[in-house]
C-alpha positions as CSV (number, residue, x, y, z in Angstrom):
1,M,-16.6,6.0,12.0
2,S,-13.5,4.9,10.4
3,Q,-12.5,6.7,7.0
4,L,-10.4,3.1,6.1
5,P,-11.9,0.2,3.8
6,D,-12.4,-2.6,6.1
7,A,-9.7,-4.7,5.0
8,L,-7.4,-1.7,5.9
9,N,-9.1,-0.7,8.9
10,E,-8.7,-4.5,10.7
11,I,-5.0,-4.0,9.6
12,V,-4.8,-1.2,11.5
13,E,-6.4,-2.3,14.6
14,E,-3.7,-5.8,13.8
15,F,-0.8,-3.2,14.2
16,T,-2.7,-1.1,16.7
17,E,-3.2,-3.8,19.3
18,V,-0.3,-5.6,19.1
19,P,2.9,-3.9,21.3
20,E,4.9,-1.4,20.0
21,A,8.3,-3.7,20.2
22,D,6.4,-6.3,18.3
23,R,4.9,-4.1,15.0
24,L,8.5,-4.4,13.5
25,E,8.1,-7.8,13.7
26,L,4.8,-7.6,12.3
27,L,5.6,-5.4,9.5
28,L,8.2,-8.1,8.7
29,E,5.8,-10.7,7.9
30,Y,3.0,-8.9,6.0
31,S,6.4,-8.5,3.6
32,R,7.0,-11.6,3.2
33,E,3.5,-12.2,1.8
34,L,3.0,-9.7,-0.8
35,P,1.5,-11.1,-3.7
36,E,3.6,-11.5,-7.0
37,L,2.9,-9.8,-10.6
38,P,0.6,-11.7,-12.2
39,A,1.9,-12.6,-15.6
40,R,0.4,-10.5,-17.9
41,L,2.2,-7.4,-15.8
42,A,5.5,-9.3,-14.9
43,D,7.5,-8.6,-17.9
44,R,6.3,-5.1,-18.6
45,P,7.8,-1.9,-16.3
46,E,6.7,0.3,-18.0
47,L,3.7,-0.4,-16.6
48,F,4.4,0.6,-13.1
49,E,5.6,3.7,-11.6
50,Q,8.8,4.4,-9.2
51,V,7.9,5.0,-5.8
52,V,11.6,7.3,-5.2
53,E,10.6,8.6,-2.1
54,C,10.8,5.0,-0.5
55,Q,14.9,4.0,0.5
56,S,14.6,0.6,-1.3
57,P,13.4,0.3,-5.7
58,L,9.3,0.1,-5.5
59,F,7.2,0.0,-8.4
60,L,3.4,0.0,-8.8
61,A,0.5,-0.2,-10.8
62,V,-3.0,0.6,-10.6
63,E,-6.0,-0.8,-12.5
64,V,-9.3,0.4,-11.9
65,S,-12.3,-1.0,-13.4
66,A,-15.4,-0.1,-15.5
67,E,-17.4,-2.2,-13.4
68,A,-19.8,-0.4,-10.8
69,N,-18.3,1.5,-8.4
70,N,-14.6,0.9,-10.1
71,P,-13.1,-1.7,-8.6
72,V,-9.1,-1.3,-7.6
73,G,-6.1,-3.8,-8.9
74,L,-2.8,-2.7,-6.6
75,F,0.4,-4.2,-7.7
76,F,3.7,-3.5,-6.1
77,S,6.9,-4.9,-7.4
78,A,10.0,-4.6,-4.3
79,P,12.6,-6.4,-3.8
80,P,13.3,-9.1,-1.4
81,E,15.7,-7.4,0.9
82,A,14.1,-4.3,1.3
83,P,11.6,-6.2,3.8
84,T,10.4,-2.3,5.3
85,T,9.2,-1.2,1.3
86,R,7.7,-4.9,1.0
87,G,6.0,-4.9,4.4
88,F,4.3,-1.4,3.0
89,A,3.5,-2.4,0.2
90,S,1.9,-5.7,1.6
91,V,0.0,-3.7,4.1
92,L,-1.6,-1.4,1.5
93,A,-2.4,-4.8,-0.8
94,A,-4.0,-6.6,1.1
95,G,-5.9,-3.8,3.0
96,L,-7.1,-1.8,-0.6
97,D,-6.6,-4.0,-3.0
98,G,-10.0,-4.7,-4.8
99,A,-11.6,-1.5,-2.6
100,E,-14.0,0.4,-4.7
101,A,-11.8,3.9,-5.7
102,A,-13.9,6.0,-3.5
103,A,-13.1,4.2,-0.9
104,I,-9.4,4.6,-1.7
105,L,-9.2,8.1,-2.4
106,A,-11.4,9.1,1.2
107,V,-8.3,7.3,3.3
108,P,-6.7,9.8,4.4
109,D,-3.4,10.3,3.9
110,D,-1.4,10.1,7.3
111,M,-3.0,6.3,6.9
112,P,0.8,5.0,7.4
113,Q,0.8,7.2,10.7
114,Q,-1.6,5.1,12.4
115,L,0.1,1.8,12.3
116,G,2.2,3.0,15.1
117,L,5.6,2.7,14.0
118,T,6.8,6.3,14.1
119,R,9.2,5.9,16.7
120,A,10.6,1.8,15.5
121,L,10.5,3.3,12.2
122,S,13.0,6.8,10.2
123,P,11.2,9.4,9.2
124,L,12.5,8.6,5.5
125,R,11.0,4.8,5.7
126,M,7.2,6.4,6.7
127,R,7.8,9.1,4.2
128,G,7.8,6.2,1.9
129,M,4.1,4.2,2.1
130,T,2.7,7.9,2.6
131,A,4.0,8.2,-1.1
132,M,2.3,4.6,-1.9
133,L,-0.5,6.2,-0.7
134,G,-0.4,8.8,-2.6
135,R,0.8,7.3,-6.0
136,I,-2.3,4.8,-5.7
137,K,-5.0,7.5,-5.1
138,R,-2.8,10.2,-8.0
139,Q,-3.6,6.7,-10.5
140,I,-7.1,6.3,-9.5
141,S,-8.0,9.5,-9.7
142,E,-6.4,10.4,-13.6
143,Q,-8.2,6.5,-14.7
144,L,-11.6,7.7,-13.2
145,P,-13.8,8.8,-16.2
146,A,-14.9,12.2,-15.8
């Protein structure tokens, strides 16, 4: 049984089902789908945390709802000229935005490696996505009621 929320599991399956040579192109497709920031966050840089492990500027914000099961909202800001970073952020947004806090906290830390991109991308780039996931999990843990 997968430890991934359904939407993220579907994305991982999508990556592993395409030939290895096409996975980078799939990541670039995701980069073009990164959601824009909502107006209420667009001019509030103080609400975002920079993920310094990313080779390009990437900022994220996490909102944990007080509703039942604590659904999580994820927001990313990355420049268009950083398609790999935007692609990773978009994968996480598509796979985790709206998921329950507990489900996100249960995502294995090595989830980025499950995409099958380790031979197409440098270890530094892969470390950036792993750091994004780590920041998301840390922010969720900090926001959950004790």
